[in-house]
C-alpha positions as CSV (number, residue, x, y, z in Angstrom):
1,X,20.8,5.0,41.7
2,X,17.0,5.7,42.7
3,X,15.4,3.8,45.5
4,X,14.1,0.3,44.8
5,X,11.7,-2.0,46.6
6,X,13.5,-5.4,45.6
7,X,17.0,-6.4,44.4
8,X,17.7,-9.3,42.1
9,X,21.4,-10.4,41.8
10,X,21.8,-12.3,38.4
11,X,25.6,-12.1,38.3
12,X,27.1,-14.7,36.8
13,X,24.0,-16.0,34.7
14,X,23.7,-15.8,31.2
15,X,20.9,-15.1,28.7
16,X,18.0,-15.7,29.2
17,X,18.2,-16.5,32.8
18,X,18.6,-12.8,34.1
19,X,15.4,-12.1,32.4
20,X,13.6,-15.1,33.4
21,X,14.6,-14.4,37.1
22,X,13.5,-10.7,36.7
23,X,10.1,-11.7,35.2
24,X,9.5,-14.1,38.2
25,X,10.5,-11.5,40.9
26,X,8.2,-8.9,39.1
27,X,5.3,-11.1,38.9
28,X,5.2,-11.4,42.9
29,X,5.6,-7.5,43.0
30,X,2.6,-4.6,42.9
31,X,2.4,-2.0,40.2
32,X,4.4,1.0,40.9
33,X,7.2,-1.1,42.5
34,X,10.8,-0.8,41.4
35,X,13.2,-3.8,40.9
36,X,16.9,-3.4,40.9
37,X,18.7,-5.9,38.9
38,X,22.4,-6.6,38.8
39,X,23.9,-8.6,35.9
40,X,27.3,-9.5,34.5
41,X,26.0,-10.8,31.0
42,X,26.8,-7.8,28.3
43,X,24.0,-9.0,26.4
44,X,21.7,-8.1,29.2
45,X,21.7,-4.4,28.2
46,X,19.6,-5.0,25.0
47,X,17.7,-7.9,26.6
48,X,16.3,-5.8,29.4
49,X,15.3,-2.9,26.9
50,X,13.7,-5.4,24.8
51,X,12.0,-7.0,27.9
52,X,10.5,-3.7,29.1
53,X,9.1,-3.0,25.6
54,X,7.4,-6.3,25.5
55,X,6.1,-6.4,28.9
56,X,5.1,-2.7,29.3
57,X,7.2,-2.3,32.4
58,X,9.3,0.8,32.4
59,X,13.1,0.6,32.1
60,X,13.8,3.6,34.3
61,X,17.7,3.0,34.4
62,X,20.3,1.2,32.7
63,X,24.1,1.6,33.6
64,X,27.4,-0.3,33.7
65,X,29.6,-0.1,36.6
66,X,32.8,-2.0,37.2
67,X,31.7,-4.9,34.8
68,X,28.3,-5.0,36.3
69,X,25.2,-3.9,34.7
70,X,22.4,-2.2,36.7
71,X,19.0,-2.0,35.7
72,X,15.9,-0.1,37.5
73,X,12.7,-1.7,36.3
74,X,9.3,-0.2,37.6
75,X,6.6,-2.7,37.3
76,X,3.3,-1.3,35.5
């Protein structure tokens, strides 16, 4: 996993809460910074892919490890 500027633990939260929390966190970040999101909702994989496409932010990495889903999102 690459370096990141902020981390958001959305474990235990179901759709749409991981996306809403990520959006709020990204709003407080500056362009070029990277947010690491940890989620346990399997639906978050497609949700974060769609979120990145809709917002113009870059989904740099998406992976599953031990039942947790990790996302790196670069704010544009």
